[in-house]
C-alpha positions as CSV (number, residue, x, y, z in Angstrom):
1,M,-100.2,-39.3,-30.2
2,T,-98.8,-35.8,-32.4
3,L,-98.5,-33.8,-29.3
4,F,-96.4,-36.8,-27.4
5,L,-94.2,-36.9,-30.4
6,R,-93.7,-33.1,-30.4
7,T,-93.5,-32.8,-26.5
8,G,-90.4,-35.3,-26.9
9,L,-89.2,-34.2,-29.6
10,L,-88.3,-30.7,-27.8
11,L,-87.6,-32.2,-24.5
12,L,-84.9,-33.8,-26.8
13,L,-83.6,-30.7,-28.7
14,A,-83.3,-29.1,-24.9
15,I,-81.0,-31.5,-23.0
16,Q,-79.0,-32.2,-26.1
17,P,-76.7,-29.7,-25.8
18,L,-76.4,-30.9,-22.3
19,V,-75.8,-34.8,-23.1
20,L,-73.1,-33.2,-26.1
21,L,-71.2,-31.3,-23.3
22,A,-71.2,-34.2,-20.9
23,A,-70.0,-36.2,-23.9
24,D,-67.5,-33.6,-24.9
25,T,-66.2,-32.9,-21.7
26,P,-63.0,-34.8,-21.0
27,A,-62.1,-36.4,-17.5
28,G,-59.9,-33.4,-16.2
29,P,-59.8,-29.6,-16.9
30,L,-58.7,-28.6,-20.2
31,I,-54.8,-27.4,-20.5
32,A,-54.3,-24.4,-22.0
33,R,-50.8,-22.5,-22.2
34,G,-49.9,-19.3,-23.4
35,D,-47.0,-16.9,-24.4
36,R,-45.5,-15.7,-21.1
37,N,-44.2,-12.4,-22.9
38,F,-46.3,-11.4,-25.3
39,P,-48.3,-7.7,-24.0
40,P,-50.5,-6.9,-24.0
41,Y,-52.5,-10.2,-25.6
42,E,-50.8,-12.6,-23.1
43,F,-48.5,-12.3,-20.1
44,I,-47.1,-12.6,-16.5
45,N,-47.4,-8.6,-14.8
46,E,-45.3,-7.5,-12.1
47,K,-47.3,-8.9,-9.2
48,G,-46.7,-12.5,-11.0
49,D,-50.0,-13.1,-12.0
50,L,-51.5,-14.4,-15.2
51,D,-52.6,-11.2,-17.4
52,G,-53.8,-10.2,-20.5
53,F,-56.6,-10.1,-23.4
54,N,-56.2,-14.0,-24.3
55,I,-56.7,-14.9,-20.5
56,D,-59.3,-12.5,-19.6
57,L,-60.9,-13.8,-22.5
58,L,-60.5,-17.4,-22.1
59,K,-61.5,-17.3,-18.0
60,A,-65.2,-15.4,-19.4
61,I,-65.5,-18.4,-22.2
62,S,-65.1,-21.1,-20.2
63,R,-67.5,-19.5,-16.8
64,Q,-70.3,-19.1,-20.2
65,M,-69.2,-22.9,-21.4
66,R,-68.5,-24.2,-17.6
67,M,-65.8,-25.5,-19.2
68,A,-62.6,-26.2,-16.2
69,V,-59.4,-24.5,-17.9
70,D,-56.2,-24.7,-16.5
71,I,-54.4,-22.1,-18.0
72,D,-50.6,-21.3,-17.9
73,L,-48.3,-19.1,-19.5
74,D,-44.5,-20.4,-20.7
75,T,-42.2,-20.1,-23.4
76,W,-43.6,-19.6,-26.7
77,E,-41.1,-22.4,-28.2
78,T,-42.4,-24.8,-25.1
79,V,-46.3,-23.8,-25.8
80,R,-46.1,-24.6,-29.6
81,E,-43.8,-28.0,-29.2
82,E,-46.2,-29.3,-25.9
83,L,-49.4,-28.7,-28.1
84,G,-47.9,-30.1,-30.9
85,N,-46.7,-33.4,-28.8
86,G,-50.2,-33.5,-27.8
87,K,-49.5,-32.5,-24.0
88,I,-51.7,-29.7,-23.7
89,H,-55.4,-29.3,-25.1
90,M,-54.8,-25.7,-26.7
91,A,-52.8,-22.7,-27.1
92,T,-54.5,-19.4,-26.0
93,G,-53.5,-17.4,-28.6
94,M,-51.5,-18.0,-32.2
95,I,-51.0,-16.3,-35.5
96,R,-52.8,-17.9,-38.6
97,S,-51.4,-19.4,-41.3
98,P,-51.4,-21.6,-44.1
99,E,-48.2,-23.6,-42.6
100,R,-49.4,-23.5,-39.2
101,E,-53.0,-24.6,-40.4
102,K,-51.5,-27.8,-41.7
103,T,-50.2,-28.6,-37.8
104,F,-53.3,-26.9,-35.8
105,D,-56.6,-26.3,-35.8
106,F,-57.8,-22.6,-35.5
107,S,-60.9,-20.8,-33.8
108,M,-62.5,-17.8,-35.5
109,A,-60.3,-14.9,-35.0
110,H,-60.6,-13.0,-31.5
111,A,-58.4,-10.4,-32.6
112,G,-56.1,-8.7,-35.5
113,V,-52.7,-9.0,-34.8
114,F,-50.8,-5.9,-36.8
115,Y,-46.9,-6.5,-37.7
116,C,-45.3,-2.8,-37.9
117,L,-41.6,-1.9,-38.8
118,F,-40.0,-0.2,-35.9
119,V,-36.7,1.8,-36.8
120,R,-34.3,4.5,-34.7
121,K,-36.1,7.7,-34.6
122,G,-34.0,9.2,-37.5
123,S,-33.6,6.1,-39.3
124,P,-33.9,6.4,-43.2
125,I,-35.4,2.9,-43.7
126,Q,-38.9,3.0,-43.9
127,N,-39.7,-0.2,-45.3
128,I,-39.7,-4.3,-44.7
129,D,-36.9,-4.8,-47.2
130,D,-34.0,-4.6,-45.0
131,A,-35.7,-6.8,-42.0
132,R,-33.6,-9.6,-41.0
133,G,-33.2,-11.9,-38.0
134,K,-35.7,-14.2,-35.9
135,D,-35.7,-12.6,-32.2
136,S,-38.1,-12.1,-29.4
137,P,-39.8,-8.7,-29.5
138,Q,-37.3,-8.0,-26.1
139,E,-34.7,-9.0,-27.7
140,A,-35.5,-7.4,-31.0
141,L,-36.0,-4.2,-29.6
142,R,-33.0,-4.3,-27.5
143,L,-30.4,-4.7,-30.0
144,L,-32.1,-2.1,-32.2
145,A,-32.0,0.6,-29.4
146,S,-28.3,-0.2,-29.0
147,G,-27.5,-0.1,-32.6
148,R,-26.7,-3.0,-33.4
149,H,-29.7,-3.8,-35.9
150,D,-31.2,-1.1,-38.1
151,C,-35.3,-2.5,-37.7
152,A,-37.1,-4.7,-36.4
153,V,-40.7,-6.3,-37.4
154,I,-42.8,-6.8,-34.3
155,E,-46.5,-6.6,-33.1
156,R,-47.7,-3.1,-33.1
157,L,-49.5,-3.1,-29.4
158,S,-46.8,-5.9,-27.7
159,A,-43.7,-3.2,-29.4
160,V,-45.8,-0.4,-27.8
161,D,-46.0,-2.0,-24.1
162,L,-42.7,-3.3,-24.5
163,L,-41.0,0.3,-25.2
164,K,-42.9,1.6,-22.1
165,S,-41.6,-0.8,-20.0
166,M,-38.2,-1.2,-21.0
167,E,-38.1,2.9,-20.7
168,I,-37.0,3.2,-24.5
169,D,-38.0,6.1,-26.2
170,T,-35.4,6.1,-29.5
171,I,-37.7,3.8,-31.6
172,A,-40.3,4.6,-33.2
173,M,-42.8,3.0,-35.5
174,A,-42.0,3.5,-39.7
175,G,-45.2,4.0,-41.7
176,P,-48.3,1.9,-41.8
177,P,-49.1,-1.4,-39.9
178,L,-47.2,-3.9,-42.9
179,V,-50.0,-7.3,-42.5
180,C,-52.7,-7.8,-40.2
181,V,-52.8,-11.0,-39.5
182,P,-56.1,-13.1,-37.7
183,Y,-55.2,-14.0,-33.9
184,A,-57.3,-17.0,-32.7
185,F,-57.0,-20.1,-30.6
186,A,-55.1,-23.1,-31.3
187,V,-56.1,-27.0,-30.7
188,R,-54.2,-30.3,-31.6
189,K,-55.1,-31.1,-35.0
190,G,-58.7,-32.7,-35.5
191,D,-60.0,-32.1,-32.2
192,D,-63.1,-30.6,-33.4
193,R,-65.5,-30.8,-30.5
194,L,-62.8,-28.6,-28.4
195,L,-63.1,-26.1,-31.3
196,A,-66.7,-25.9,-31.5
197,R,-67.3,-25.0,-28.4
198,L,-64.1,-22.6,-28.4
199,N,-66.3,-20.7,-31.4
200,E,-69.8,-20.9,-29.6
201,G,-67.8,-18.7,-26.6
202,I,-66.4,-16.7,-28.3
203,H,-69.7,-16.1,-30.2
204,R,-71.4,-15.7,-27.2
205,M,-68.9,-13.3,-26.0
206,H,-70.0,-11.1,-29.1
207,Q,-73.7,-11.0,-28.3
208,N,-73.3,-10.5,-24.6
209,G,-71.1,-7.8,-24.5
210,V,-68.1,-9.1,-22.4
211,Y,-66.0,-9.1,-25.5
212,E,-66.3,-5.9,-26.3
213,D,-65.5,-4.7,-22.7
214,L,-62.5,-6.6,-22.8
215,Y,-61.6,-5.1,-25.9
216,R,-61.6,-2.0,-24.6
217,K,-59.8,-2.5,-21.7
218,W,-56.7,-4.2,-23.0
219,F,-57.0,-1.9,-26.6
220,S,-59.0,1.2,-26.5
221,V,-58.3,4.9,-25.9
222,A,-59.9,4.2,-22.2
223,N,-57.6,2.0,-21.6
224,A,-54.7,4.8,-21.9
225,H,-56.7,7.0,-20.2
226,A,-56.9,4.5,-17.3
227,R,-52.8,3.8,-17.8
228,R,-52.7,7.1,-17.4
229,L,-54.4,7.3,-13.9
230,A,-52.7,5.1,-13.4
231,M,-48.9,6.9,-13.9
232,L,-50.8,9.3,-12.1
233,R,-51.5,7.4,-9.0
234,F,-47.5,6.1,-9.6
235,G,-46.7,9.6,-9.5
236,A,-48.5,10.8,-6.5
237,L,-46.5,7.6,-4.9
238,V,-43.6,8.7,-5.9
239,L,-43.8,12.0,-4.5
240,A,-44.4,10.7,-1.1
241,V,-41.7,8.9,-1.2
242,I,-39.7,11.9,-2.1
243,V,-41.3,14.0,0.4
244,G,-40.4,11.7,2.9
245,L,-37.0,11.5,1.9
246,A,-36.8,15.2,2.0
247,V,-37.9,14.9,5.5
248,S,-35.7,12.3,6.6
249,V,-32.9,14.2,5.0
250,F,-34.0,17.4,6.8
251,I,-33.8,15.3,10.1
252,W,-30.8,13.8,9.8
253,N,-29.7,17.1,8.5
254,I,-30.1,18.6,11.9
255,A,-28.5,15.4,13.6
256,L,-25.3,15.7,11.6
257,K,-25.0,19.4,12.2
258,R,-25.3,18.5,16.0
259,L,-22.9,15.9,15.4
260,V,-20.5,18.1,13.9
261,R,-20.8,20.6,16.6
262,R,-19.4,18.0,19.3
263,R,-17.2,16.8,16.7
264,T,-15.9,20.2,16.3
265,A,-15.4,21.1,19.8
266,A,-13.6,17.7,20.6
267,L,-11.3,18.8,17.6
268,Q,-10.8,22.3,19.1
269,Q,-10.0,20.3,22.7
270,S,-8.0,18.2,21.3
271,D,-5.8,21.1,19.4
272,R,-5.6,23.2,22.5
273,R,-4.6,20.1,24.3
274,F,-1.8,19.5,21.5
275,R,-0.6,22.8,21.7
276,E,-0.4,23.2,25.6
277,L,1.8,20.1,25.8
278,S,3.7,21.1,23.0
279,D,4.5,24.5,24.6
280,L,5.7,23.1,27.3
281,L,8.1,20.8,25.9
282,P,12.4,22.5,25.5
283,Q,12.7,20.9,22.1
284,T,10.8,22.8,18.4
285,V,7.7,21.2,17.6
286,F,7.2,22.2,14.0
287,E,5.5,20.9,10.9
288,T,5.5,22.4,7.6
289,D,3.2,22.3,4.3
290,G,4.0,20.6,0.6
291,K,6.2,23.4,-0.2
292,G,8.4,23.1,2.7
293,Q,7.3,26.2,4.6
294,I,6.7,26.3,8.7
295,S,2.9,26.0,9.6
296,F,3.5,25.3,12.9
297,L,6.0,26.1,15.8
298,N,5.6,25.3,19.4
299,R,7.1,28.4,22.2
300,S,10.5,26.6,22.3
301,G,10.5,26.8,18.3
302,F,10.1,30.5,18.4
303,E,12.2,31.3,21.0
304,M,15.2,28.2,19.4
305,L,14.7,30.0,15.9
306,G,14.2,34.1,17.0
307,L,10.8,34.3,15.6
308,K,7.4,35.7,16.3
309,E,4.2,34.7,15.7
310,K,3.5,36.8,13.2
311,T,6.3,35.7,11.0
312,V,4.6,32.5,10.6
313,N,2.3,33.2,7.9
314,D,5.3,35.4,6.2
315,G,6.5,31.8,4.2
316,I,9.4,30.9,6.5
317,Y,11.2,28.1,5.1
318,L,12.9,25.7,7.7
319,S,15.3,24.5,5.4
320,S,16.7,28.3,5.8
321,F,17.3,27.5,9.4
322,I,19.2,23.8,8.4
323,P,21.6,24.7,5.2
324,G,23.1,21.5,4.4
325,L,20.3,19.0,4.2
326,P,18.2,19.5,1.0
327,D,16.9,16.3,0.7
328,L,14.5,16.5,4.2
329,D,11.5,15.0,2.3
330,E,13.2,12.4,0.8
331,W,15.1,11.3,4.2
332,A,12.1,11.7,6.0
333,Q,10.2,9.1,3.9
334,T,13.0,6.6,4.7
335,G,11.0,6.1,8.3
336,D,14.8,6.6,9.6
337,R,13.9,7.1,13.4
338,R,17.8,8.1,14.8
339,G,17.2,10.9,14.5
340,K,19.5,13.3,11.5
341,A,22.6,15.7,12.7
342,C,22.5,19.2,11.7
343,V,23.6,22.7,13.1
344,V,20.6,25.0,13.4
345,S,21.1,28.7,12.2
346,G,19.0,30.8,14.8
347,P,19.8,33.6,16.6
348,D,23.0,31.2,18.5
349,A,23.8,28.5,15.9
350,F,23.9,25.1,18.1
351,P,24.0,21.7,16.7
352,A,20.7,19.8,17.0
353,L,19.4,16.1,16.0
354,L,16.4,16.2,13.6
355,Y,13.6,13.6,14.0
356,A,11.1,14.0,11.0
357,T,7.9,11.8,9.4
358,P,6.2,12.8,6.5
359,V,2.5,14.2,6.8
360,M,0.8,12.3,3.8
361,P,-3.2,12.6,4.2
362,G,-5.0,10.4,1.1
363,H,-1.1,8.8,0.4
364,S,-0.3,12.2,-1.2
365,H,2.8,14.3,0.6
366,S,1.6,17.5,2.3
367,G,4.9,18.2,4.5
368,L,6.5,17.2,7.6
369,R,5.8,17.1,11.0
370,G,8.8,16.3,13.8
371,L,11.4,17.7,16.6
372,L,14.4,19.7,16.5
373,V,16.6,18.7,19.5
374,D,19.2,21.1,21.1
375,I,22.0,18.6,21.8
376,T,24.2,21.4,22.9
377,F,24.3,20.1,26.3
378,Q,25.4,16.7,25.0
379,K,28.2,17.7,23.2
380,E,29.8,18.9,26.2
381,L,29.0,16.1,28.2
382,E,30.5,14.2,25.3
383,K,33.7,16.3,25.7
384,Q,33.8,15.8,29.4
385,V,33.5,12.3,28.7
386,I,36.5,11.7,26.2
387,E,38.4,13.5,28.7
388,S,37.4,11.6,31.2
389,Q,38.5,7.9,28.9
390,K,41.6,9.3,28.7
391,L,42.0,9.5,32.5
392,E,40.5,5.8,32.7
393,A,42.9,4.7,29.5
394,M,46.3,6.0,31.5
395,G,44.8,4.6,34.9
396,R,44.4,1.3,33.1
397,L,48.3,2.1,31.2
398,A,49.9,3.3,34.9
399,G,50.4,-1.1,36.0
400,G,51.5,-1.4,32.8
401,M,54.1,1.7,32.4
402,A,54.9,1.0,36.0
403,H,56.4,-2.4,34.9
404,D,58.6,-0.9,32.5
405,F,59.9,1.4,34.2
406,N,60.6,-0.8,37.2
407,N,62.3,-2.8,34.6
408,I,64.6,0.0,32.9
409,V,65.4,1.4,36.8
410,H,66.6,-2.4,37.3
411,G,68.6,-2.4,34.5
412,L,70.0,1.2,35.2
413,S,70.9,0.2,38.7
414,T,72.3,-3.2,37.7
415,Y,74.6,-1.1,35.2
416,A,75.3,1.9,37.1
417,Q,76.7,-0.6,40.3
418,M,78.7,-2.7,37.5
419,I,80.6,0.9,36.7
420,Q,81.1,1.2,40.7
421,S,82.7,-2.2,40.9
422,Q,85.0,-2.0,38.0
423,P,86.1,1.7,37.0
424,E,89.4,1.0,36.2
425,D,88.1,-0.8,33.2
426,E,87.4,1.7,30.4
427,K,85.7,-0.5,27.7
428,A,83.7,-2.0,30.6
429,V,82.6,1.8,32.0
430,A,81.9,3.0,28.5
431,D,79.5,0.0,27.2
432,D,77.6,-0.1,30.8
433,A,77.2,3.5,30.3
434,G,75.4,3.0,26.4
435,Q,73.3,1.1,28.3
436,I,72.2,3.4,30.9
437,I,71.7,6.1,28.1
438,A,69.8,3.3,26.0
439,G,67.7,3.0,28.8
440,C,67.0,6.1,29.6
441,N,66.0,6.8,26.2
442,R,63.4,4.1,26.7
443,A,61.9,5.8,29.9
444,T,61.7,9.3,28.0
445,D,59.7,7.2,25.2
446,L,57.5,5.9,27.5
447,V,56.8,9.4,28.7
448,H,56.2,10.6,25.9
449,H,53.8,8.0,24.9
450,F,52.1,8.8,28.3
451,L,52.0,12.5,27.7
452,A,50.9,11.9,24.0
453,T,47.2,9.7,25.4
454,A,47.1,13.0,28.0
455,G,47.2,15.4,25.7
456,Q,49.3,17.6,27.2
457,R,51.9,17.6,23.9
458,E,51.3,19.9,20.9
459,P,50.9,18.0,17.7
460,E,55.0,16.9,15.7
461,K,54.4,15.2,13.2
462,R,57.0,12.9,11.3
463,R,57.8,9.6,10.2
464,V,56.8,6.8,12.7
465,Q,58.1,3.1,12.3
466,L,55.1,1.2,12.7
467,A,57.1,-2.1,13.6
468,Q,58.8,0.3,17.2
469,M,55.4,1.4,17.5
470,V,53.2,-1.7,17.6
471,S,56.6,-3.5,19.6
472,D,55.8,-0.6,22.3
473,V,52.0,-1.1,22.2
474,F,52.3,-5.1,22.7
475,K,55.2,-4.4,25.7
476,L,52.4,-1.8,27.7
477,L,49.8,-4.9,27.0
478,Q,51.5,-8.4,27.5
479,P,52.1,-7.3,31.2
480,T,48.2,-7.7,31.9
481,Y,47.0,-10.1,28.8
482,G,49.6,-12.2,28.3
483,N,48.4,-15.3,30.0
484,N,45.9,-16.3,27.4
485,I,46.8,-13.8,24.9
486,S,49.6,-14.4,22.1
487,F,50.6,-10.9,20.5
488,H,52.1,-11.5,17.0
489,N,53.8,-8.1,15.0
490,T,54.2,-9.0,11.3
491,I,55.8,-5.4,10.6
492,D,59.6,-6.5,10.2
493,N,61.0,-3.7,8.2
494,A,62.3,-1.1,9.7
495,E,61.4,1.2,6.5
496,T,57.8,0.7,7.1
497,T,56.3,3.9,8.3
498,V,53.9,6.3,8.1
499,W,53.8,10.5,8.2
500,A,52.0,11.5,11.5
501,E,51.8,12.7,15.1
502,T,53.2,10.1,17.2
503,A,50.9,10.4,19.9
504,L,48.4,9.6,17.5
505,V,49.3,6.6,16.0
506,F,49.9,5.0,19.3
507,Q,46.2,6.2,20.3
508,V,44.8,4.7,17.7
509,L,46.6,1.3,17.7
510,M,46.4,0.9,21.7
511,N,42.2,1.8,21.6
512,L,42.2,-0.7,18.8
513,C,44.4,-3.5,20.5
514,V,43.0,-3.1,23.9
515,N,39.6,-3.5,22.3
516,S,40.7,-6.8,20.7
517,V,42.5,-8.3,23.9
518,Q,39.6,-7.6,25.8
519,A,36.8,-9.1,23.1
520,M,39.6,-12.5,23.5
521,S,40.1,-12.1,27.4
522,E,37.5,-14.9,28.9
523,K,38.3,-17.5,26.2
524,G,41.7,-16.4,25.1
525,G,42.7,-16.1,21.4
526,M,45.6,-14.2,19.2
527,L,46.3,-10.7,18.4
528,T,48.0,-9.9,14.9
529,V,49.2,-6.2,13.6
530,G,50.6,-6.5,10.5
531,V,50.7,-3.9,6.8
532,I,48.6,-5.2,4.1
533,D,50.6,-5.0,1.0
534,E,50.4,-1.8,-1.2
535,E,50.4,-3.4,-4.6
536,T,47.0,-5.6,-3.4
537,V,46.0,-2.7,-2.3
538,I,46.2,-0.9,-5.9
539,A,44.8,-3.6,-7.5
540,S,41.8,-4.2,-5.4
541,E,40.9,-1.3,-4.1
542,K,42.2,2.3,-5.1
543,E,40.9,3.6,-8.2
544,D,43.5,6.4,-7.9
545,Q,46.6,4.4,-7.6
546,S,48.7,7.6,-7.5
547,K,47.2,8.4,-4.0
548,A,48.0,4.4,-2.6
549,L,51.6,5.1,-3.3
550,H,51.1,7.8,-0.5
551,E,49.0,5.5,2.0
552,R,50.4,2.9,4.4
553,V,47.0,0.5,5.2
554,L,47.7,-1.3,8.6
555,F,45.4,-4.0,10.4
556,V,44.7,-4.9,13.6
557,K,43.2,-8.4,13.7
558,D,42.1,-11.0,16.5
559,T,40.1,-14.1,17.1
560,G,37.6,-13.0,19.6
561,P,33.6,-13.7,18.9
562,G,33.1,-10.7,16.4
563,I,30.3,-8.2,15.9
564,A,27.1,-8.6,14.7
565,P,25.9,-7.0,11.2
566,E,23.6,-5.1,13.3
567,C,26.4,-3.3,15.2
568,R,28.8,-3.0,12.3
569,N,27.1,0.6,11.3
570,R,27.0,2.1,14.5
571,I,30.4,0.7,16.2
572,F,32.3,3.7,15.7
573,D,29.4,6.4,17.3
574,P,30.2,7.8,20.5
575,F,28.5,5.7,23.4
576,F,27.4,2.9,21.3
577,T,29.1,-0.3,23.4
578,T,28.8,-4.0,22.4
579,K,30.0,-4.7,26.5
580,G,28.0,-5.2,29.4
581,P,26.7,-2.3,32.1
582,H,29.9,-1.5,33.8
583,E,32.6,-2.7,31.4
584,G,32.8,0.6,28.5
585,T,31.7,3.5,27.5
586,G,31.7,3.2,23.9
587,I,34.4,6.0,23.4
588,G,37.4,3.8,22.3
589,L,36.6,3.5,18.7
590,F,34.6,6.8,18.3
591,V,38.6,8.1,19.7
592,V,39.7,5.9,17.0
593,S,38.3,7.5,14.5
594,Q,38.5,10.9,15.1
595,A,42.3,10.2,15.5
596,V,42.1,8.5,12.2
597,S,40.3,11.8,10.5
598,D,43.0,13.9,12.4
599,L,45.6,12.0,10.6
600,G,43.8,12.3,7.1
601,G,43.1,8.3,7.2
602,T,40.3,6.1,7.0
603,I,39.4,3.0,8.9
604,R,37.3,0.2,8.4
605,L,35.6,-3.4,10.3
606,E,35.7,-6.6,8.5
607,S,34.3,-8.6,10.8
608,E,31.7,-12.0,11.3
609,P,30.1,-13.3,14.1
610,G,32.1,-16.1,15.5
611,K,35.6,-15.2,13.2
612,G,36.6,-12.4,14.7
613,A,37.4,-8.6,13.8
614,T,39.7,-6.6,11.6
615,F,40.4,-3.0,11.8
616,I,41.4,-1.6,8.8
617,V,43.6,1.6,8.7
618,S,44.7,3.4,5.7
619,L,47.4,6.8,6.9
620,P,49.7,9.0,4.8
621,T,53.2,7.9,4.3
622,T,54.1,11.2,2.6
623,P,53.5,14.9,3.7
624,E,51.8,15.3,0.6
625,A,49.4,12.6,0.9
626,E,48.1,14.5,4.2
627,T,47.6,17.6,2.0
628,G,46.4,16.1,-1.5
629,P,42.7,17.2,-2.3
630,E,41.7,13.3,-2.0
631,S,42.8,12.9,1.6
632,S,42.3,15.8,3.2
633,P,40.4,15.3,6.7
634,P,37.0,15.5,6.9
635,A,35.3,18.8,9.3
636,R,34.4,17.9,12.4
């Protein structure tokens, strides 16, 4: 009987732990949570796995005690909150304190946490008196390194690990550890069974030596050696990467040199092609540097400027060959594509058109590049065309002059017949003879006008009556254009005169009037020639009133289609015309501008599309106005 009781008692003692284990095990796995950023105790490593001393220890205990444990890491605030409200069963690690013991139960301590004072290297702070703040360890170290905080109290091992991972070498520990606090597993208040199993697991870890192995792994000098080995392996990997990069750079350098050689050959070929083409051009092709020195000339440029190739390197400036144009850089940057007229002072000075554009690599001005075009031939051709234009104008006027001559001859014949029919009447004969003399004078004036247009008389300046001059021009134009154009001469004062050469005044008025009547020939209109009141000129346009008193301002106005704005600035240019093909040469208004300039006057245009055109001409009224400094004709 006694033997039976002893055997039963032994069996009961043997199976009691199994019964208690089965009774204490919850329906599902234990939920354990820890701080995700508290190395080396618990953290998420670079691979994204759970790691740390607490994790390894709890896993070893769960295997030893046959517990199913769901381990995960989160923010420390979330872990404390979920443990307090019962969402999880335990915390993988928590510093034990009297305040926390009111809320949680703690296992036996499985580590001691040393809190130390960390300061920037060279800081005078050596104690805890001035330490403040509740930042996370990472944030505290970051603020301390940036200089925003003076010191931080952080767990020693965690701080050392964070300093290495954050690559901060300006922070050091000040003095010995401030305090060592127990670090243990934490469970919900009153969960004694789970607490007992954790304590038994810790005890077994100490007995079987697992605890010491884990402690050495995470906290011993051997671990530091392992880390050095890891660093060496990492260094070897970095060295391998560097060697690989060096090899890649070497290969890339060889490929780049080949590419540079190909590009250089292509550039040399392009440069050779450019030089060959530029040498074929009859114009001067040039390039200057930022100081205006010539850096390139084609073959024609050396010939036209009288230079030798070696002289380009001697500091030859482009401006020395084009006097009077000091603003070349500023003009070139305006983008004017029409060219700039100039005179090139080479071996033989010649007129030219300058075309230039700025050389601006990287948006910085570094010189000019352009052409110099010799226009001597064009100038000669222009003179020939002007002469032919005069002949053309004479041809157009021949019909009108023939008509007037016919009228004059008819009148002379009539008065001669009257004298012949009544020779005894002396008074009638005298009157008829006077009419014959007047007709001869009109014929002489017509001849003078014709010769003035042809340029066959020497200039002879005198006082010219504008009213009579306009009347004579109208007499020539009315037979041809009088059907659909009305002519109005508003100058009715014989004292309205200018001091000029009669032929040039006639040429100005004739060309302006012909230009206007031709513009109105299709639809008809009204041509008006008059004088602008001198007082109005003095008040509105002239700064120098004394000069205005010596000028006469007359206008030629039509009701034609007007002139477009884009054409007004070029209306006096040679060969520019708004007429259709075979309708005009573009010389008439150019001749007018030259004649007005020779007379010492000025001319301008006022026009709007659809509202006609008005040419306003200012001419001197006295010899003093002509010779004054303000009214000297410009050089041609």
